[in-house]
Every structure is written in structure tokens, then in C-alpha cells.
C-alpha positions as CSV (number, residue, x, y, z in Angstrom):
1,M,-83.2,-132.9,-7.4
2,A,-80.9,-130.2,-6.1
3,T,-78.2,-131.4,-8.5
4,L,-80.7,-131.4,-11.4
5,R,-81.8,-127.9,-10.6
6,T,-78.2,-126.8,-10.4
7,L,-77.5,-128.3,-13.8
8,L,-80.5,-126.8,-15.3
9,L,-79.7,-123.3,-14.0
10,G,-76.1,-123.7,-15.2
11,G,-77.4,-124.5,-18.6
12,L,-79.8,-121.6,-18.6
13,V,-77.1,-119.2,-17.4
14,S,-74.8,-120.4,-20.2
15,A,-77.6,-119.8,-22.6
16,G,-78.3,-116.4,-21.2
17,L,-81.9,-117.3,-20.3
18,A,-81.9,-117.4,-16.4
19,P,-82.1,-113.6,-15.8
20,A,-85.2,-113.3,-17.9
21,M,-86.9,-116.3,-16.3
22,L,-86.1,-115.1,-12.8
23,A,-87.3,-111.6,-13.6
24,A,-90.7,-112.9,-14.4
25,D,-91.1,-113.9,-10.8
26,T,-91.0,-110.3,-9.6
27,A,-92.3,-106.9,-10.7
28,T,-91.1,-103.3,-10.1
29,H,-93.6,-100.7,-9.1
30,P,-93.3,-96.9,-8.4
31,V,-93.5,-95.9,-4.8
32,L,-95.1,-92.7,-3.5
33,T,-92.4,-90.9,-1.4
34,R,-92.8,-88.4,1.4
35,E,-91.9,-85.7,-1.1
36,G,-94.7,-86.7,-3.4
37,A,-97.2,-86.9,-0.4
38,Q,-96.1,-83.4,0.6
39,R,-96.7,-82.1,-2.9
40,A,-100.2,-83.6,-2.9
41,V,-101.0,-82.1,0.5
42,A,-99.7,-78.7,-0.5
43,A,-101.8,-78.7,-3.7
44,S,-104.9,-79.7,-1.7
45,V,-104.3,-77.0,0.9
46,A,-103.9,-74.4,-1.8
47,Y,-107.1,-75.4,-3.4
48,A,-109.0,-75.5,-0.1
49,R,-107.9,-71.9,0.8
50,A,-108.5,-70.6,-2.7
51,H,-112.1,-71.9,-2.6
52,G,-113.0,-70.8,0.9
53,A,-113.1,-74.2,2.6
54,P,-114.0,-73.8,6.3
55,G,-111.6,-76.6,7.2
56,G,-110.4,-79.9,6.0
57,A,-108.3,-82.9,7.1
58,I,-106.1,-84.2,4.3
59,A,-104.5,-87.7,4.4
60,V,-102.1,-89.4,2.0
61,V,-101.5,-93.2,2.1
62,D,-99.2,-95.5,0.1
63,S,-100.3,-98.2,-2.2
64,G,-100.8,-100.5,0.8
65,G,-103.0,-98.1,2.6
66,H,-100.4,-97.1,5.2
67,V,-100.3,-93.4,6.2
68,I,-97.5,-91.2,4.9
69,L,-98.8,-87.8,5.8
70,V,-101.8,-86.1,7.4
71,E,-102.6,-82.3,7.5
72,R,-105.5,-80.8,9.4
73,L,-106.6,-77.2,8.6
74,D,-107.9,-74.9,11.3
75,G,-111.6,-75.3,11.8
76,T,-111.7,-79.0,11.0
77,F,-113.9,-81.1,13.2
78,P,-111.9,-83.6,15.4
79,A,-113.0,-86.8,13.7
80,G,-112.1,-85.4,10.3
81,T,-108.6,-86.7,10.5
82,D,-109.6,-90.3,11.0
83,I,-112.3,-90.1,8.3
84,S,-109.8,-88.6,5.8
85,V,-107.4,-91.5,6.4
86,G,-110.3,-94.0,5.9
87,K,-111.3,-92.4,2.6
88,A,-107.7,-92.5,1.3
89,R,-107.3,-96.2,2.3
90,T,-110.7,-97.1,0.7
91,A,-109.7,-95.4,-2.6
92,V,-106.5,-97.5,-2.6
93,M,-108.0,-100.8,-1.6
94,F,-110.8,-100.6,-4.1
95,R,-108.7,-98.8,-6.7
96,R,-111.4,-96.2,-7.4
97,P,-112.8,-92.9,-6.1
98,T,-114.9,-93.4,-3.0
99,R,-117.8,-91.3,-4.5
100,G,-118.8,-94.3,-6.6
101,I,-118.9,-96.6,-3.7
102,E,-121.1,-94.3,-1.6
103,E,-123.4,-93.9,-4.6
104,T,-123.7,-97.7,-5.0
105,I,-124.7,-98.1,-1.3
106,N,-127.1,-95.2,-1.5
107,K,-128.8,-96.9,-4.4
108,G,-129.7,-99.8,-2.3
109,R,-126.7,-102.2,-2.3
110,D,-126.6,-102.6,1.5
111,A,-124.7,-105.8,1.1
112,M,-121.5,-103.8,0.8
113,I,-121.8,-102.3,4.3
114,P,-120.4,-105.4,6.1
115,V,-117.2,-105.1,4.0
116,A,-115.9,-102.9,6.8
117,A,-115.5,-106.0,9.0
118,V,-112.9,-107.5,6.7
119,T,-110.9,-104.6,5.3
120,W,-110.5,-100.8,5.5
121,F,-113.8,-99.3,4.3
122,T,-115.0,-95.7,4.6
123,P,-117.5,-95.4,1.7
124,L,-117.8,-91.6,1.8
125,Q,-117.1,-89.2,-1.1
126,G,-113.7,-87.6,-0.9
127,G,-111.2,-90.4,-1.5
128,I,-109.1,-90.4,-4.7
129,P,-106.4,-92.9,-5.9
130,I,-103.1,-91.3,-6.8
131,T,-102.0,-92.7,-10.2
132,V,-98.5,-92.4,-11.8
133,N,-97.9,-93.8,-15.3
134,G,-101.0,-95.8,-15.1
135,E,-100.2,-97.4,-11.7
136,I,-101.9,-96.6,-8.4
137,V,-99.1,-95.5,-6.0
138,G,-101.3,-94.3,-3.1
139,G,-104.5,-92.5,-2.2
140,I,-105.6,-89.1,-0.8
141,G,-108.7,-88.5,1.3
142,V,-110.3,-85.3,2.5
143,S,-112.9,-84.7,5.2
144,G,-114.3,-81.6,6.8
145,A,-114.6,-79.1,3.9
146,A,-117.8,-77.2,3.1
147,S,-119.4,-80.3,1.5
148,A,-118.7,-83.8,0.3
149,Q,-118.3,-82.4,-3.2
150,Q,-115.7,-80.0,-2.0
151,D,-113.9,-82.8,-0.1
152,E,-113.6,-84.6,-3.4
153,E,-112.4,-81.5,-5.3
154,I,-109.7,-80.9,-2.8
155,A,-108.6,-84.5,-3.0
156,I,-108.5,-84.4,-6.8
157,A,-106.3,-81.3,-6.7
158,G,-103.8,-83.2,-4.5
159,A,-103.9,-86.3,-6.6
160,Q,-103.4,-84.3,-9.8
161,A,-100.3,-82.6,-8.4
162,V,-98.5,-86.0,-8.3
163,A,-100.1,-87.8,-11.2
164,E,-98.0,-88.0,-14.3
165,P,-96.3,-84.6,-14.2
166,T,-95.7,-83.0,-17.6
167,P,-92.0,-82.6,-18.3
168,A,-90.9,-79.0,-18.5
169,R,-89.8,-77.8,-21.9
170,V,-88.4,-74.7,-23.5
171,E,-90.9,-72.8,-25.7
172,Q,-90.0,-70.3,-28.4
173,R,-92.2,-68.2,-30.7
174,S,-91.0,-66.4,-33.8
175,A,-91.8,-62.7,-34.5
176,A,-94.2,-63.8,-37.3
177,E,-96.0,-66.2,-34.9
178,L,-96.4,-63.4,-32.4
179,K,-97.8,-61.0,-35.0
180,A,-100.3,-63.6,-36.1
181,A,-101.3,-64.3,-32.4
182,F,-102.0,-60.6,-31.7
183,A,-104.4,-60.5,-34.7
184,Q,-106.4,-63.6,-33.8
185,G,-110.0,-63.5,-32.6
186,E,-111.3,-60.6,-30.5
187,T,-108.5,-60.4,-28.0
188,G,-105.5,-62.3,-29.3
189,A,-104.3,-65.8,-28.6
190,T,-102.5,-68.0,-26.0
191,L,-98.9,-68.7,-26.8
192,V,-97.9,-71.2,-24.1
193,E,-100.1,-73.0,-21.6
194,T,-99.0,-75.4,-18.8
195,G,-100.6,-76.4,-15.4
196,D,-98.5,-73.7,-13.7
197,F,-98.7,-70.7,-16.1
198,R,-100.1,-69.3,-19.3
199,V,-98.7,-66.7,-21.7
200,A,-100.9,-64.9,-24.1
201,A,-100.4,-62.2,-26.8
202,S,-103.4,-60.0,-26.0
203,R,-105.2,-57.1,-27.7
204,R,-107.9,-54.7,-26.5
205,D,-109.8,-52.3,-28.7
206,G,-112.0,-50.9,-26.0
207,A,-113.1,-51.1,-22.4
208,G,-113.9,-54.6,-21.0
209,L,-115.7,-56.3,-18.2
210,A,-114.5,-56.2,-14.6
211,E,-112.8,-59.4,-13.6
212,I,-111.7,-61.5,-10.7
213,H,-109.5,-64.6,-11.1
214,A,-109.6,-66.8,-8.0
215,T,-106.6,-68.9,-8.9
216,E,-104.6,-66.8,-11.4
217,T,-102.2,-63.9,-10.9
218,D,-102.0,-61.6,-13.9
219,I,-98.7,-60.0,-15.1
220,F,-99.2,-57.5,-17.9
221,Y,-96.4,-56.1,-20.1
222,V,-97.6,-53.3,-22.4
223,L,-96.2,-53.2,-25.9
224,E,-98.3,-50.5,-27.5
225,G,-100.9,-48.0,-26.6
226,N,-102.3,-46.8,-23.2
227,A,-105.2,-47.7,-20.9
228,T,-106.8,-46.9,-17.6
229,V,-107.2,-49.9,-15.3
230,I,-109.1,-49.8,-12.0
231,V,-107.8,-52.3,-9.4
232,G,-109.4,-53.2,-6.1
233,G,-112.8,-52.0,-5.0
234,E,-116.1,-54.0,-5.6
235,I,-117.4,-55.5,-8.8
236,V,-120.9,-54.2,-9.8
237,D,-123.4,-56.9,-10.9
238,A,-120.8,-59.7,-10.2
239,K,-121.6,-63.1,-11.7
240,Q,-119.6,-66.3,-11.8
241,T,-119.0,-67.1,-15.4
242,A,-116.8,-70.2,-15.0
243,P,-115.1,-72.0,-12.1
244,N,-112.8,-69.5,-10.3
245,E,-113.9,-66.7,-12.6
246,I,-116.1,-63.7,-11.8
247,R,-117.2,-60.9,-14.2
248,G,-119.2,-57.8,-13.8
249,A,-120.2,-54.5,-15.5
250,S,-117.7,-52.2,-13.7
251,I,-116.0,-51.6,-10.4
252,R,-117.2,-49.4,-7.5
253,G,-114.3,-47.7,-5.8
254,G,-110.9,-49.1,-6.4
255,E,-107.7,-47.4,-7.6
256,S,-107.0,-45.9,-11.0
257,R,-103.8,-46.9,-12.8
258,Q,-102.5,-45.6,-16.1
259,L,-100.7,-48.1,-18.4
260,R,-98.4,-47.1,-21.2
261,A,-96.0,-48.8,-23.5
262,G,-93.2,-50.4,-21.5
263,D,-95.1,-50.6,-18.3
264,V,-95.5,-53.8,-16.2
265,I,-98.4,-54.3,-13.7
266,T,-99.0,-57.4,-11.5
267,I,-102.5,-58.1,-10.3
268,P,-102.6,-60.9,-7.6
269,R,-105.3,-63.5,-7.7
270,G,-108.5,-62.5,-6.1
271,V,-108.0,-58.8,-6.8
272,P,-110.8,-57.1,-8.9
273,H,-109.6,-55.3,-12.0
274,W,-111.2,-53.5,-14.9
275,F,-109.9,-52.0,-18.1
276,K,-112.1,-48.8,-17.9
277,S,-110.8,-47.1,-21.0
278,V,-108.4,-48.1,-23.8
279,N,-106.7,-46.0,-26.5
280,A,-106.3,-48.5,-29.3
281,P,-104.3,-50.1,-30.6
282,F,-103.5,-51.6,-27.2
283,R,-101.3,-54.7,-27.3
284,Y,-99.7,-56.4,-24.3
285,Y,-98.4,-59.7,-23.1
286,V,-100.2,-61.5,-20.3
287,V,-98.5,-64.0,-18.0
288,K,-101.0,-65.9,-15.8
289,S,-99.4,-67.6,-12.8
290,I,-101.8,-70.4,-11.7
291,S,-102.1,-71.6,-8.2
292,G,-104.8,-73.6,-6.3
293,G,-106.8,-74.3,-9.5
């Protein structure tokens, strides 16, 4: 038999078929590295801090459920670390977010509870698989934030930081495109947008609402016109208009800044600002640096 196998393999090698047949016996899969786990944890921590989480334990495991990295924020209850690891492992072993498993049990499928006796099983919201190029390479679990919903949001932020990153590319816009962008809509148009930053050709014809961006730092470069901007202080009649976005009628207190053509002003995320008055035409570029979104 050994002789026959040797002869067969020899014939296959000579025919160039052996490598393809042997390759079918194995598969290559991406592996989540410590660097990837660190990127996921950093994104989760940034999101937690930007959204006022009172604490949070963040755990990242590989595709086999083995722990790569754990981070525990100040204020997290002691058991949070173990629970976060359990959520991450459950997301990997069941290849789905743990929210759905918890909801299934809450709807009456108690038969799932004994599963904990045969495999890792923490059916609590806050565990998310980490997927790269369609393959699950690990999982991230969070416990100890303000709510189960916030646990999940923090975990999603971490998973998205690793999942299928968009390759960086150079962008260029012609003078004609810029002119058209400034004229679009009521305030101009976005020129470039990625997960890290956004560049817009903006126009103001008058005063606007007071604003706070929880996850975006604004950098304004004035091309034409002048305006008075109030920074700091307290927004009057503040309302959340979108996730991480607050608007209001005006600002109480704050510091007045004069903007003219050629000026640059940087307004860090979380700082109230308000275009109190504008002498049109007022055109400017806005670069929004996005963190913790």
C-alpha cells in the first residue's frame, strides 16, 4: 500500500496535481494580533469616555475564545472583567452578537440556559464578533458601562476599529469642483469623508445655531468674509439633534473671537461654539477630526 501511495503521489507530482490536492486538506485564516486587539480596546475606551460611561471592562479574545487583552476603566465593578471576557467568548463561539441570545432567552427559551454546562456561555448584551474580510477573527465584550445598551455600543466601536479597514487614498478636487461645492445647498458640501476625518467646503450667509460636537474637532480656515464666533460658555435651550450632536439658540457667556480671511481656528470636541454674526459672503473650509464616534 505504501508503495502504491508513493507511486500515485509520484504520478501526481509529475502531473502537477499534488499541491492542489494537498492544499484542499487545509485552510488559511486571518489571525487577530495583539496590535489589532489594542486597536479595538483603544477605540472602545475612546467611545466610553466620549459618551460619559461610568466605567467599563473591555475584553478581546481570539477566534478560539482565548483572551488576548483586557482593559478595566476606573469605576468598574470588580466582576465586570470576568463578565466582559464571557461576553466576548460567547460572541465568538456562537458567531453572533450576544444581545440576540439574551433576547431569545428572555422570550422564554429557557432550554438554552444549560448550554453553560458544555461551553463558554454568558448570554448578556455587550458581546460582538470581530470580523475581517467576512471571517470572524475574535470577539470583544464589555461590561460595567451605564447600561447594557452602552456596553454593546462600546463593544461595537472596538469591533469596527478592526473590521475591514478602508485603505487610505489620496484625494484631489479641482478648482471647478470646489467652486461648485461652495454653492451647493444652504451651507456648501462635503469634499472628502472617511472614518477619521471629513473635509467640507462651507458657506454661511448669516448667524447659525449654537453647537457642540461630542466626537468631532472642528478646524476652520477662512477664505472670504468675516464673522464673530462665540466659543465656550453654556448653550441656551440645548437639545440633542443627533447622536453626539447638540444644538441650541445661542450661548450664554463664552469668549468672542473675530474671524477674517486667512484665519484658522481650532475648536476641540465638546466645546460649545456659535456663529453669532456673519458678514456675507463668508466662505471657509472645515476639517472635522473624528474620534470616539
